[in-house]
C-alpha angles and dihedrals in degrees: 000000000000122000089246092051090047091054090051089069090068118118107257116259095012123112116229116260117251106201144049089242094058091049091050093047091052091045093049090053091050092049090050091049102041104015127254097269095049096050116087134203087248089055092055094043093051093047090049092047093237135115126252091253091056091051092052091051084067102034137029092211143349088266090066094058097080091049095056116188092351099147090051089049090052090052090053089046089058091048091050090054091047093052096054115106111257092242095065109109116248101245093041088052092050090050093051094047094047090049089051090047091056096043099129124178113249093245090054097048095093092052091045087053091053091048095053093044090053095045094046097041107038114092091200091061098048098089092047090046091058090064092050092048090051091053091049092048091050092059088056095045091049091056094045092049092051090052095048096041093241138107124275091244093057116113100257096048089047091049097049090048093053095041092048091052092048091051091050092049092047088053092048093049090049092048091054093056102037140043094244120128111260096221090054092049092051092045090053094046093050094045088058088056090044091053093071115295092119130026124255130220090260100070098020091205 
């Protein structure tokens, strides 16, 4: 399809969107209105006033849309871990970095809620989500392994990775069904882990 033909798919009278955030907001609204499975890439592109090629410059597939800039966020998460002083205890470090990872601007909070509701509640996305969860756990396990002087596939780094993901998911699920603050829920969940559910590098037990 030519660029001219692509642009001909734009909704009449609407300017083309100019950012990833705008595309995601439009897509999230369509998913909420029509359902994830019933919404196509063409639907999103048309509503956003862009062509399919523009859509695929941002996303490899429709499944990537709810996750936003997840890969970039994981890169930032690694950098945040790396910047922590070496004397910060492991579980405190994990808590602080997870809170930073979930630091969402107030005006983006409703969209973040829509993202999480879609990711956690859409069967079609579950297999894809497993890959994303594994990448997130890997970042945590890599950090823990470096602190403990082990490898990421050793028991404790794996345990911390899985436990941390579980704590985050529990906080997300609670947030979606209550009016509690997400940051407070995450902080509470990770303080529970920090209180002694997993060992730290200090005692090695």
